[in-house]
All heavy atoms as an XYZ file, in Angstrom:
981
protein
N     116.874     42.082     89.015
C     118.181     42.400     88.384
C     117.926     43.421     87.291
O     117.271     43.003     86.361
C     118.950     41.225     88.027
C     120.280     41.527     87.366
C     119.130     40.221     89.196
N     118.449     44.554     87.362
C     118.302     45.495     86.337
C     119.322     45.382     85.220
O     119.026     45.674     84.124
C     118.279     46.903     86.912
C     117.099     47.229     87.811
C     116.982     48.596     88.317
O     117.722     49.473     87.734
O     116.300     48.824     89.238
N     120.472     44.937     85.554
C     121.492     44.689     84.521
C     122.449     43.552     85.000
O     122.577     43.361     86.245
C     122.328     45.937     84.286
O     123.013     46.344     85.351
N     122.990     42.787     84.156
C     123.892     41.764     84.567
C     123.100     40.432     84.833
O     121.952     40.358     84.548
N     123.706     39.550     85.571
C     123.064     38.259     85.954
C     123.344     38.027     87.452
O     124.212     38.622     88.026
C     123.771     37.133     85.118
O     125.147     37.034     85.418
C     123.481     37.322     83.633
N     122.498     37.166     87.943
C     122.582     36.775     89.335
C     122.301     35.266     89.419
O     121.342     34.806     88.856
C     121.680     37.489     90.244
N     123.166     34.508     90.047
C     122.922     33.041     90.233
C     121.874     32.688     91.289
O     122.193     32.135     92.298
C     124.299     32.520     90.641
C     124.917     33.661     91.394
C     124.397     34.942     90.785
N     120.628     33.090     91.066
C     119.568     32.858     91.985
C     119.081     31.400     91.942
O     118.819     30.847     90.908
C     118.381     33.794     91.737
C     117.167     33.454     92.662
C     118.762     35.240     91.866
N     119.122     30.777     93.132
C     118.686     29.393     93.234
C     117.193     29.277     93.571
O     116.508     28.475     93.061
C     119.527     28.687     94.338
O     119.078     27.387     94.578
N     116.819     30.101     94.535
C     115.388     30.028     95.006
C     114.873     31.412     95.255
O     115.625     32.322     95.629
C     115.282     29.317     96.375
C     115.807     27.927     96.339
C     114.905     26.952     95.809
C     115.451     25.522     95.985
N     115.151     24.564     94.947
N     113.585     31.651     95.015
C     112.929     32.896     95.348
C     111.871     32.525     96.374
O     111.055     31.632     96.188
C     112.261     33.426     94.004
C     111.324     34.622     94.158
C     112.079     35.823     94.571
C     110.589     34.860     92.886
N     111.870     33.188     97.504
C     110.982     32.818     98.593
C     110.102     34.029     98.962
O     110.602     35.138     99.028
C     111.828     32.473     99.823
C     112.869     31.333     99.605
C     114.128     31.610    100.265
C     112.225     30.045    100.016
N     108.885     33.685     99.280
C     107.895     34.720     99.782
C     107.574     34.239    101.150
O     106.987     33.205    101.366
C     106.699     34.858     98.806
C     107.142     35.274     97.469
C     105.738     35.929     99.501
C     106.010     35.300     96.476
N     107.864     35.101    102.147
C     107.601     34.797    103.547
C     106.069     35.037    103.786
O     105.423     35.722    103.049
C     108.440     35.766    104.431
N     105.561     34.478    104.927
C     104.142     34.624    105.296
C     103.769     36.041    105.433
O     102.641     36.434    105.242
C     104.022     33.871    106.594
C     105.134     32.845    106.501
C     106.261     33.508    105.827
N     104.757     36.990    105.729
C     104.424     38.356    105.935
C     104.608     39.135    104.580
O     104.730     40.383    104.513
C     105.230     39.080    106.954
C     106.740     38.925    106.824
O     107.192     38.352    105.725
N     107.529     39.405    107.696
N     104.686     38.405    103.429
C     104.803     38.902    102.054
C     106.191     39.545    101.754
O     106.339     40.242    100.779
C     103.678     39.841    101.681
C     102.344     39.166    101.555
O     102.326     37.953    101.188
O     101.279     39.709    101.788
N     107.169     39.304    102.655
C     108.496     39.815    102.331
C     109.143     38.832    101.254
O     108.840     37.620    101.297
C     109.359     39.941    103.532
C     108.796     41.015    104.444
C     109.956     41.559    105.315
C     109.376     42.660    106.158
N     110.213     43.769    106.236
N     109.969     39.336    100.443
C     110.607     38.610     99.384
C     112.110     38.400     99.691
O     112.783     39.262    100.162
C     110.496     39.402     98.077
C     111.017     38.755     96.798
C     110.287     37.566     96.406
C     110.922     39.804     95.670
N     112.573     37.109     99.450
C     113.961     36.730     99.723
C     114.539     36.054     98.507
O     113.825     35.309     97.780
C     114.022     35.860    100.946
C     113.618     36.494    102.206
C     112.304     36.506    102.683
C     114.534     37.275    102.951
C     111.909     37.222    103.731
C     114.183     37.944    104.107
C     112.871     37.950    104.485
O     112.450     38.547    105.629
N     115.809     36.256     98.255
C     116.549     35.568     97.201
C     117.610     34.747     97.809
O     118.438     35.130     98.660
C     117.266     36.573     96.257
C     116.264     37.502     95.502
C     117.150     38.528     94.789
C     115.392     36.799     94.596
N     117.717     33.455     97.477
C     118.784     32.499     97.850
C     119.655     32.372     96.619
O     119.201     31.983     95.556
C     118.232     31.186     98.318
C     119.255     30.068     98.605
C     120.179     30.527     99.781
C     118.561     28.788     98.958
N     120.967     32.682     96.682
C     121.875     32.546     95.555
C     122.474     31.158     95.533
O     122.761     30.525     96.611
C     122.924     33.688     95.661
C     122.334     35.034     95.491
C     122.120     35.798     96.619
C     122.012     35.496     94.237
C     121.559     37.081     96.555
C     121.483     36.792     94.161
C     121.231     37.538     95.224
N     122.681     30.680     94.338
C     123.302     29.324     94.167
C     124.761     29.354     94.616
O     125.280     28.465     95.293
C     123.292     28.976     92.751
C     123.694     27.581     92.349
C     123.568     27.169     90.875
N     122.301     27.594     90.326
C     122.203     28.635     89.366
N     123.250     29.249     88.890
N     120.996     28.933     88.911
N     125.438     30.380     94.366
C     126.792     30.671     94.798
C     126.807     32.119     95.314
O     126.100     32.957     94.853
C     127.777     30.473     93.695
O     127.509     31.403     92.607
C     127.868     29.049     93.187
N     127.841     32.399     96.204
C     127.889     33.849     96.647
C     128.081     34.793     95.538
O     128.836     34.551     94.600
C     129.194     33.786     97.547
C     129.381     32.355     97.995
C     128.823     31.595     96.804
N     127.260     35.878     95.581
C     127.236     36.830     94.528
C     127.205     38.273     95.076
O     126.587     38.530     96.002
C     125.996     36.646     93.615
N     127.942     39.179     94.397
C     127.872     40.614     94.930
C     126.545     41.273     94.541
O     126.082     41.102     93.367
C     129.032     41.281     94.255
C     129.279     40.477     93.033
C     128.853     39.020     93.350
N     125.976     42.022     95.459
C     124.747     42.762     95.108
C     125.096     44.093     94.405
O     124.299     44.640     93.742
C     123.942     43.018     96.350
C     123.356     41.771     97.045
C     122.583     42.145     98.316
C     122.579     40.980     96.057
N     126.316     44.521     94.723
C     126.819     45.814     94.090
C     128.354     45.732     94.211
O     128.944     44.893     94.869
C     126.330     46.976     94.782
O     126.901     47.219     96.090
N     129.024     46.657     93.453
C     130.470     46.674     93.510
C     131.055     47.036     94.874
O     132.184     46.657     95.205
C     130.949     47.740     92.496
N     130.225     47.651     95.733
C     130.740     48.038     97.047
C     130.474     47.002     98.140
O     130.984     47.122     99.238
C     129.999     49.413     97.507
C     130.230     50.602     96.614
C     129.246     50.511     95.409
O     128.111     50.136     95.544
O     129.709     50.917     94.262
N     129.738     45.949     97.896
C     129.300     44.998     98.857
C     129.999     43.687     98.678
O     130.374     43.331     97.553
C     127.824     44.808     98.789
C     127.014     45.977     99.217
C     125.503     45.629     99.210
O     125.140     44.664     99.953
O     124.760     46.347     98.586
N     130.194     42.943     99.828
C     130.786     41.570     99.639
C     129.805     40.602     98.996
O     128.613     40.969     98.866
C     131.041     41.221    101.055
C     130.129     41.965    101.917
C     129.936     43.313    101.125
N     130.269     39.462     98.650
C     129.378     38.476     98.132
C     128.222     38.172     99.110
O     128.437     38.171    100.267
C     130.145     37.194     97.708
C     130.965     37.334     96.451
O     130.773     38.314     95.748
N     131.888     36.519     96.301
N     127.116     37.789     98.495
C     125.871     37.527     99.336
C     125.397     36.185     98.987
O     125.357     35.704     97.854
C     124.876     38.578     99.026
S     123.385     38.487    100.061
N     124.854     35.443    100.047
C     124.265     34.121     99.834
C     122.662     34.226     99.982
O     121.919     33.486     99.294
C     124.716     33.177    100.976
C     126.146     32.754    100.909
C     126.618     32.023    102.105
C     126.383     31.857     99.666
N     122.180     35.073    100.819
C     120.731     35.206    101.073
C     120.462     36.724    101.183
O     121.116     37.448    101.955
C     120.354     34.508    102.309
C     118.880     34.478    102.745
C     118.039     33.791    101.632
C     118.736     33.808    104.072
N     119.419     37.196    100.496
C     119.113     38.652    100.461
C     117.631     38.872    100.675
O     116.808     38.015    100.151
C     119.580     39.291     99.179
N     117.257     39.922    101.274
C     115.828     40.395    101.315
C     115.697     41.426    100.239
O     116.640     42.168     99.936
C     115.471     40.878    102.710
O     116.179     42.038    102.990
N     114.465     41.522     99.672
C     114.284     42.528     98.625
C     113.186     43.491     99.111
O     112.025     42.971     99.445
C     113.839     41.873     97.276
C     113.550     42.852     96.259
C     114.918     40.881     96.837
N     113.425     44.741     99.039
C     112.448     45.729     99.337
C     111.536     45.834     98.082
O     112.046     46.330     97.054
C     113.054     47.105     99.597
C     112.050     48.247     99.973
O     110.916     48.143     99.425
O     112.410     49.114    100.656
N     110.353     45.374     98.121
C     109.506     45.350     96.890
C     109.018     46.727     96.492
O     108.595     46.843     95.317
C     108.307     44.377     97.109
O     107.516     44.801     98.267
C     108.706     42.965     97.308
N     109.095     47.726     97.295
C     108.703     49.113     96.921
C     109.759     49.668     96.044
O     109.517     50.458     95.128
C     108.443     49.993     98.188
N     111.097     49.407     96.314
C     112.152     49.947     95.526
C     112.897     49.011     94.701
O     113.773     49.296     93.961
C     113.178     50.657     96.485
O     113.797     49.581     97.304
C     112.510     51.689     97.334
N     112.590     47.656     94.850
C     113.289     46.572     94.198
C     114.787     46.470     94.563
O     115.590     46.043     93.886
C     113.166     46.648     92.726
C     111.783     46.410     92.292
O     111.048     45.628     92.884
N     111.366     47.074     91.241
N     115.042     47.014     95.826
C     116.439     47.010     96.318
C     116.719     45.757     97.168
O     116.088     45.592     98.180
C     116.718     48.284     97.068
O     116.329     49.421     96.284
C     118.171     48.389     97.602
N     117.800     44.985     96.837
C     118.125     43.796     97.605
C     119.021     44.264     98.734
O     119.878     45.153     98.573
C     118.796     42.844     96.669
C     119.420     43.756     95.686
C     118.518     45.012     95.563
N     118.934     43.612     99.897
C     119.806     43.850    101.022
C     120.310     42.484    101.496
O     119.518     41.595    101.762
C     119.046     44.508    102.249
O     118.569     45.757    101.776
C     120.009     44.718    103.411
N     121.655     42.377    101.581
C     122.216     41.084    101.985
C     121.948     40.783    103.471
O     122.254     41.640    104.196
C     123.690     41.099    101.699
S     124.499     39.488    101.896
N     121.446     39.561    103.701
C     121.302     39.215    105.142
C     122.281     38.073    105.519
O     122.377     37.836    106.760
C     119.843     38.845    105.483
C     119.383     37.631    104.665
C     118.983     40.091    105.200
C     117.997     37.153    105.097
N     122.938     37.489    104.499
C     123.960     36.426    104.849
C     125.029     36.485    103.815
O     124.843     36.297    102.723
C     123.333     35.083    104.814
C     124.290     33.919    105.215
C     124.924     34.201    106.566
O     124.140     34.071    107.562
O     126.158     34.371    106.672
N     126.296     36.793    104.400
C     127.414     36.898    103.467
C     128.643     36.147    103.967
O     129.740     36.359    103.563
C     127.795     38.393    103.260
C     128.227     39.068    104.546
O     128.220     38.457    105.601
N     128.518     40.362    104.510
N     128.358     35.210    104.874
C     129.429     34.387    105.412
C     129.170     32.933    104.958
O     128.136     32.556    104.541
C     129.380     34.419    106.936
C     129.692     35.758    107.478
C     129.621     35.797    109.003
O     129.287     34.785    109.674
O     129.918     36.925    109.535
N     130.258     32.126    104.981
C     130.134     30.691    104.673
C     130.142     30.475    103.136
O     130.393     31.334    102.319
N     129.921     29.128    102.910
C     129.963     28.717    101.412
C     128.621     28.706    100.798
O     128.447     28.960     99.571
C     130.490     27.329    101.384
C     131.813     27.105    102.158
C     131.936     26.246    103.223
C     132.932     27.814    101.789
C     133.157     26.074    103.852
C     134.146     27.622    102.450
C     134.223     26.808    103.469
N     127.627     28.303    101.590
C     126.262     28.163    100.972
C     125.231     28.125    102.086
O     125.514     27.793    103.288
C     126.095     26.966    100.084
O     126.243     25.770    100.882
N     124.002     28.389    101.715
C     122.805     28.118    102.633
C     122.291     26.753    102.177
O     121.994     26.559    101.048
C     121.726     29.227    102.496
C     120.508     28.862    103.284
C     122.300     30.586    103.020
N     122.280     25.829    103.126
C     121.836     24.425    102.764
C     120.411     24.319    102.466
O     119.509     24.906    103.067
C     122.059     23.562    103.968
O     123.356     23.368    104.252
N     120.127     23.690    101.338
C     118.680     23.411    100.891
C     118.486     21.958    101.322
O     118.667     20.975    100.607
C     118.486     23.607     99.472
C     117.112     23.623     99.192
C     116.244     22.589     98.630
C     116.182     24.760     99.417
N     115.009     23.033     98.631
C     114.837     24.345     99.087
C     116.353     25.987     99.988
C     113.734     25.091     99.226
C     115.227     26.811    100.125
C     113.941     26.338     99.742
N     118.072     21.856    102.635
C     117.919     20.499    103.180
C     116.729     19.695    102.714
O     116.790     18.482    102.551
C     117.806     20.642    104.720
C     118.986     21.291    105.459
C     118.592     21.563    106.906
C     120.186     20.415    105.402
N     115.674     20.409    102.289
C     114.403     19.701    101.961
C     114.710     18.698    100.791
O     115.192     19.080     99.784
C     113.355     20.736    101.549
C     111.990     20.140    101.419
C     110.961     21.259    101.141
O     111.318     22.395    100.784
N     109.720     20.936    101.363
N     114.315     17.506    101.087
C     114.466     16.409    100.057
C     115.760     15.662    100.225
O     116.001     14.616     99.594
N     116.758     16.195    101.011
C     117.999     15.553    101.187
C     118.034     14.854    102.494
O     117.516     15.381    103.509
C     119.143     16.588    101.120
N     118.602     13.646    102.605
C     118.715     12.914    103.782
C     117.444     12.760    104.599
O     117.373     12.727    105.765
C     119.851     13.518    104.745
C     121.167     13.603    104.068
O     121.567     12.579    103.481
N     121.824     14.698    104.188
N     116.269     12.817    103.902
C     115.000     12.540    104.547
C     114.423     13.795    105.032
O     113.319     13.778    105.734
N     115.029     15.019    104.833
C     114.507     16.232    105.393
C     113.135     16.610    104.698
O     113.025     16.523    103.476
C     115.446     17.390    105.159
N     112.129     16.877    105.475
C     110.833     17.191    104.923
C     110.403     18.557    105.069
O     109.454     19.036    104.405
C     109.766     16.294    105.504
C     110.000     14.823    105.146
C     109.645     16.472    107.020
N     111.042     19.384    105.883
C     110.706     20.769    106.179
C     111.441     21.674    105.196
O     112.560     21.367    104.793
C     110.926     21.115    107.589
C     110.162     20.250    108.557
O     108.907     20.309    108.429
N     110.775     19.536    109.374
N     110.903     22.882    104.957
C     111.519     23.794    104.017
C     112.899     24.267    104.652
O     113.117     24.304    105.830
C     110.618     24.977    104.055
C     109.289     24.480    104.385
C     109.576     23.305    105.328
N     113.838     24.516    103.826
C     115.241     24.757    104.193
C     115.390     26.179    104.791
O     116.287     26.441    105.563
C     116.228     24.583    103.043
N     114.449     27.072    104.314
C     114.443     28.372    104.930
C     112.988     28.564    105.475
O     112.058     28.346    104.739
C     114.722     29.456    103.896
C     116.205     29.266    103.387
C     114.568     30.839    104.432
C     116.617     30.208    102.232
N     112.918     28.876    106.709
C     111.607     29.039    107.365
C     111.444     30.330    108.102
O     112.461     31.026    108.351
C     111.505     27.826    108.403
C     111.574     26.434    107.736
C     111.521     25.374    108.784
O     110.742     25.331    109.714
N     112.387     24.349    108.554
N     110.220     30.631    108.525
C     109.887     31.870    109.084
C     109.020     31.631    110.338
O     108.203     30.710    110.379
C     109.143     32.709    108.113
C     109.756     32.856    106.776
C     109.553     32.021    105.673
C     110.729     33.879    106.557
C     110.170     32.119    104.512
C     111.346     33.971    105.337
C     111.078     33.123    104.323
N     109.151     32.482    111.373
C     108.244     32.398    112.454
C     107.179     33.545    112.345
O     107.212     34.246    111.233
C     108.906     32.531    113.849
C     109.594     33.872    114.044
O     109.221     34.877    113.443
O     110.518     33.957    114.940
N     106.264     33.639    113.263
C     105.133     34.558    112.973
C     105.518     35.994    113.022
O     104.811     36.849    112.615
C     104.023     34.280    113.905
C     104.223     34.659    115.389
C     102.962     34.606    116.192
N     103.369     34.170    117.613
C     102.874     33.057    118.187
N     102.085     32.302    117.584
N     103.322     32.791    119.368
N     106.672     36.325    113.551
C     107.203     37.761    113.644
C     107.901     38.134    112.269
O     108.272     39.197    112.149
C     108.162     37.956    114.790
O     109.375     37.226    114.603
C     107.430     37.537    116.135
N     108.150     37.111    111.415
C     108.879     37.378    110.151
C     110.333     37.085    110.259
O     111.123     37.258    109.292
N     110.854     36.534    111.436
C     112.271     36.127    111.460
C     112.564     35.056    110.472
O     111.664     34.179    110.248
C     112.624     35.724    112.890
N     113.752     34.986    109.944
C     114.171     34.015    108.887
C     115.118     33.019    109.577
O     116.068     33.435    110.274
C     114.826     34.711    107.711
C     115.232     33.642    106.671
C     114.023     35.783    107.149
N     114.976     31.776    109.391
C     115.744     30.702    109.950
C     116.369     29.890    108.816
O     115.581     29.503    107.849
C     115.009     29.795    110.861
C     114.418     30.477    112.059
C     113.270     31.261    111.982
C     114.962     30.314    113.284
C     112.705     31.864    113.066
C     114.451     30.898    114.411
C     113.255     31.740    114.307
O     112.709     32.325    115.359
N     117.612     29.603    108.788
C     118.303     28.777    107.751
C     119.591     28.137    108.254
O     120.169     28.520    109.296
C     118.622     29.725    106.550
C     119.461     30.913    106.922
C     120.829     30.884    106.848
C     118.883     32.064    107.456
C     121.632     31.955    107.222
C     119.630     33.204    107.778
C     121.040     33.080    107.638
O     121.776     34.178    108.036
N     120.041     27.122    107.519
C     121.299     26.423    107.866
C     122.365     26.944    106.952
O     122.238     26.890    105.728
C     121.142     24.949    107.762
C     122.491     24.162    107.904
C     120.093     24.422    108.782
N     123.498     27.389    107.505
C     124.611     27.832    106.810
C     125.703     26.868    106.814
O     126.084     26.342    107.838
C     125.118     29.182    107.441
C     126.331     29.828    106.755
C     125.930     30.401    105.369
C     126.863     30.889    107.692
N     126.299     26.538    105.627
C     127.552     25.718    105.564
C     128.627     26.748    105.624
O     128.812     27.594    104.846
C     127.638     24.971    104.186
C     126.530     23.877    104.136
O     126.339     23.148    105.046
N     125.901     23.817    103.004
N     129.555     26.440    106.604
C     130.686     27.371    106.831
C     131.933     26.579    107.268
O     131.829     25.398    107.503
C     130.349     28.396    107.898
C     130.071     27.761    109.282
C     129.668     28.832    110.210
C     129.754     28.218    111.663
N     130.103     29.221    112.638
N     133.076     27.204    107.221
C     134.279     26.525    107.561
C     134.051     25.978    109.054
O     133.554     26.597    109.930
C     135.387     27.600    107.682
C     134.872     28.674    106.686
C     133.342     28.562    106.824
N     134.423     24.667    109.146
C     134.164     24.048    110.518
C     132.872     23.361    110.662
O     132.601     22.729    111.742
N     131.916     23.433    109.710
C     130.718     22.786    109.843
C     129.500     23.617    109.453
O     129.513     24.401    108.512
N     128.439     23.392    110.126
C     127.089     24.023    109.859
C     126.690     24.905    110.983
O     127.176     24.714    112.155
C     126.034     22.979    109.615
C     126.298     21.986    108.488
S     125.009     20.686    108.503
C     124.284     21.064    106.922
N     125.794     25.806    110.736
C     125.176     26.575    111.745
C     123.758     26.902    111.448
O     123.413     27.104    110.335
C     125.933     27.927    111.935
N     122.893     26.797    112.442
C     121.501     27.176    112.279
C     121.419     28.702    112.710
O     121.770     29.010    113.831
C     120.563     26.399    113.193
C     119.048     26.767    113.105
C     118.510     26.572    111.696
C     118.249     25.991    114.124
N     121.003     29.513    111.764
C     121.028     30.941    112.000
C     119.579     31.525    111.987
O     118.711     31.034    111.264
C     121.917     31.766    111.014
C     123.318     31.518    111.295
C     124.181     32.491    110.544
N     125.585     32.455    111.082
C     126.538     33.103    110.463
N     126.324     33.803    109.403
N     127.767     32.959    110.946
N     119.440     32.609    112.731
C     118.167     33.411    112.719
C     118.523     34.849    112.299
O     119.480     35.408    112.766
C     117.526     33.293    113.992
C     116.354     34.260    114.255
C     115.861     34.223    115.722
C     114.721     35.149    115.981
N     114.368     35.162    117.397
N     117.708     35.426    111.377
C     117.922     36.835    110.979
C     116.603     37.540    111.200
O     115.564     37.070    110.788
C     118.280     36.891    109.512
C     118.516     38.312    109.088
C     119.665     39.042    109.302
C     117.637     39.163    108.471
N     119.479     40.331    108.771
C     118.280     40.418    108.258
C     116.272     39.112    108.051
C     117.639     41.555    107.659
C     115.603     40.147    107.459
C     116.330     41.341    107.289
N     116.704     38.640    111.899
C     115.520     39.487    112.151
C     115.918     40.939    112.380
O     116.884     41.132    113.195
C     114.709     38.934    113.402
C     113.424     39.639    113.638
C     112.597     38.993    114.650
O     113.164     38.396    115.612
N     111.306     39.105    114.567
N     115.248     41.810    111.630
C     115.517     43.265    111.903
C     116.898     43.659    111.814
O     117.458     44.463    112.604
C     114.846     43.673    113.166
N     117.733     43.102    110.854
C     119.080     43.407    110.618
C     120.068     42.751    111.458
O     121.265     43.054    111.445
N     119.605     41.835    112.370
C     120.571     41.128    113.298
C     120.542     39.605    113.007
O     119.495     38.982    112.920
C     120.155     41.410    114.730
N     121.814     39.061    112.901
C     121.978     37.596    112.767
C     122.313     37.020    114.063
O     123.148     37.602    114.848
C     123.077     37.328    111.784
C     122.718     37.237    110.392
C     123.863     36.586    109.547
N     125.137     37.129    109.865
C     125.878     37.887    108.932
N     125.397     38.109    107.711
N     127.035     38.276    109.234
N     121.667     35.869    114.413
C     121.990     35.183    115.619
C     122.245     33.722    115.312
O     121.447     33.050    114.577
C     120.782     35.202    116.543
O     120.457     36.567    116.855
C     121.142     34.534    117.923
N     123.366     33.125    115.721
C     123.600     31.688    115.595
C     122.928     30.977    116.723
O     123.204     31.205    117.865
C     125.085     31.383    115.552
C     125.771     31.713    114.275
C     127.036     31.072    114.024
O     127.584     30.260    114.868
O     127.607     31.269    112.938
N     122.006     30.093    116.404
C     121.255     29.284    117.377
C     122.036     28.057    117.761
O     122.025     27.603    118.857
C     119.857     28.985    116.874
C     119.043     30.204    116.493
C     117.700     29.820    115.900
C     118.849     31.131    117.632
N     122.575     27.395    116.736
C     123.400     26.185    116.857
C     124.557     26.378    115.965
O     124.491     26.841    114.887
C     122.704     24.931    116.359
C     121.307     24.725    117.074
C     123.492     23.669    116.484
C     121.351     24.171    118.450
N     125.856     26.089    116.490
C     126.962     26.304    115.642
C     128.047     25.277    115.914
O     128.128     24.695    116.915
C     127.528     27.724    115.771
C     128.000     27.986    117.188
O     128.294     27.105    117.994
N     128.158     29.320    117.541
N     128.964     25.213    114.919
C     130.208     24.364    115.008
C     129.906     22.969    115.519
O     129.117     22.744    116.532
C     131.263     25.066    115.836
C     131.779     26.337    115.180
O     131.630     26.477    113.898
O     132.218     27.263    115.893
N     130.604     22.045    114.991
C     130.624     20.657    115.402
C     129.283     20.009    115.291
O     129.004     19.079    116.041
C     131.218     20.575    116.851
C     131.668     19.146    117.100
O     132.225     18.464    116.248
N     131.553     18.728    118.366
N     128.447     20.448    114.424
C     127.099     19.822    114.215
C     126.852     19.483    112.716
O     127.363     20.144    111.875
C     125.995     20.680    114.766
C     126.073     20.901    116.262
C     125.870     22.063    114.032
N     125.991     18.513    112.512
C     125.500     18.186    111.253
C     123.939     18.211    111.336
O     123.423     17.358    112.050
C     126.021     16.795    110.793
C     125.537     16.444    109.448
C     124.477     15.661    109.136
C     126.127     16.844    108.167
N     124.343     15.602    107.732
C     125.348     16.292    107.189
C     127.175     17.700    107.860
C     125.607     16.496    105.808
C     127.421     17.863    106.438
C     126.688     17.308    105.459
N     123.266     19.170    110.809
C     121.921     19.374    110.839
C     121.290     18.687    109.680
O     121.617     18.944    108.588
C     121.489     20.875    110.983
C     122.198     21.467    112.185
C     119.973     21.041    110.948
C     122.128     22.956    112.193
N     120.330     17.703    109.901
C     119.646     17.066    108.846
C     118.264     17.605    108.584
O     117.689     17.368    107.472
C     119.629     15.537    109.136
O     118.967     15.296    110.375
C     120.884     14.943    109.112
N     117.601     18.224    109.540
C     116.357     18.869    109.342
C     115.996     19.724    110.548
O     116.536     19.533    111.609
C     115.220     17.703    109.183
C     114.001     18.277    108.462
O     113.933     19.460    108.049
O     113.003     17.438    108.306
N     115.094     20.701    110.371
C     114.617     21.451    111.496
C     113.235     22.005    111.137
O     112.789     22.057    110.044
C     115.594     22.652    111.814
C     115.670     23.766    110.760
C     114.979     24.937    110.973
C     116.355     23.665    109.589
C     115.000     25.981    110.078
C     116.354     24.644    108.659
C     115.697     25.846    108.896
N     112.530     22.380    112.232
C     111.197     22.940    112.124
C     111.062     24.148    113.041
O     111.400     24.051    114.269
C     110.175     21.865    112.492
C     108.647     22.344    112.487
C     108.241     22.694    111.073
C     107.775     21.286    113.069
N     110.679     25.245    112.475
C     110.525     26.429    113.327
C     108.955     26.573    113.627
O     108.187     26.579    112.757
C     110.975     27.722    112.562
C     110.646     28.959    113.408
C     112.357     27.631    112.195
N     108.683     26.694    114.922
C     107.315     26.840    115.395
C     106.971     28.362    115.265
O     107.834     29.200    115.231
C     107.153     26.356    116.789
C     107.469     24.802    116.909
C     107.391     24.312    118.326
N     106.380     24.886    119.053
C     105.194     24.272    119.352
N     104.935     23.107    118.872
N     104.242     24.891    120.087
N     105.658     28.641    115.181
C     105.275     30.042    115.056
C     105.863     30.990    116.129
O     106.105     32.179    115.867
C     103.757     29.999    115.099
C     103.384     28.648    114.622
C     104.536     27.764    115.122
N     106.010     30.448    117.353
C     106.630     31.292    118.452
C     108.136     31.400    118.423
O     108.738     32.013    119.284
C     106.179     30.729    119.790
C     106.650     29.337    120.119
O     107.435     28.741    119.253
O     106.259     28.758    121.144
N     108.765     30.810    117.421
C     110.187     30.918    117.308
C     111.007     29.802    117.882
O     112.213     29.726    117.710
N     110.389     28.893    118.580
C     111.080     27.676    119.067
C     111.424     26.794    117.892
O     110.662     26.678    116.937
C     110.244     26.967    120.119
C     110.188     27.717    121.442
C     109.465     26.961    122.486
N     108.035     26.876    122.125
C     107.193     26.072    122.770
N     107.570     25.289    123.751
N     105.910     26.095    122.386
N     112.587     26.127    117.977
C     113.142     25.339    116.936
C     113.268     23.846    117.343
O     113.834     23.607    118.404
C     114.417     25.870    116.332
C     114.891     24.976    115.229
C     114.228     27.303    115.860
N     112.769     22.947    116.548
C     113.008     21.495    116.726
C     113.968     21.116    115.608
O     113.712     21.409    114.425
C     111.674     20.746    116.709
C     110.733     21.262    117.727
C     111.936     19.235    116.807
C     109.280     20.748    117.536
N     115.041     20.340    115.973
C     115.932     19.916    114.899
C     116.358     18.523    115.096
O     116.301     17.917    116.109
C     117.094     20.869    114.754
C     118.163     20.944    115.889
C     119.371     20.085    115.556
C     118.530     22.407    116.121
N     116.884     17.908    113.955
C     117.502     16.574    114.020
C     118.879     16.671    113.464
O     119.168     17.578    112.593
C     116.723     15.540    113.176
O     116.653     16.001    111.815
C     115.326     15.356    113.726
N     119.757     15.889    113.792
C     121.157     15.888    113.353
C     122.061     15.143    114.345
O     121.634     14.374    115.131
N     123.299     15.525    114.329
C     124.250     14.906    115.143
C     125.426     15.818    115.391
O     125.672     16.798    114.668
C     124.811     13.529    114.527
C     125.592     13.783    113.348
C     126.246     12.462    112.822
N     127.344     12.679    111.906
C     127.193     12.884    110.564
N     126.029     12.874    110.009
N     128.307     13.074    109.844
N     126.167     15.515    116.423
C     127.415     16.244    116.586
C     128.492     15.565    115.809
O     128.389     14.313    115.614
C     127.857     16.368    118.099
O     128.072     15.029    118.614
C     126.783     17.121    118.889
N     129.508     16.240    115.388
C     130.589     15.628    114.569
C     131.639     14.868    115.395
O     132.378     14.061    114.914
C     131.290     16.631    113.758
C     130.361     17.243    112.670
O     129.536     16.471    112.133
N     130.512     18.453    112.333
N     131.635     15.121    116.719
C     132.657     14.426    117.597
C     131.984     13.214    118.239
O     131.759     12.416    118.496
C     133.183     15.262    118.647
O     132.076     15.879    119.420
């Protein structure tokens, strides 16, 4: 942050040495952008790029409800996996190369997940219905 403040909750370094910021609450990265929950940072230019701007928060599951795995995880290709709290419930999302994919969405309560190096995901939780 060159000027002002940012409500950063966590600073993450991926296995491929990429840098990510998890915000405590949605925050704008610039006057032209919507609020951001999770951003990648180009370490050459120190420029953040929002990768998640929907929902209320990115869940930090580790340590809650018996979750033992990190709340934000990476596969060997550098894809980012995280749980998003959003209207209607939770979603397990994957972000890679500028594209977001919902792997599990709506009507679920995710209590923990584990991303394998090949991108397969094992999770625990329940459906809300």
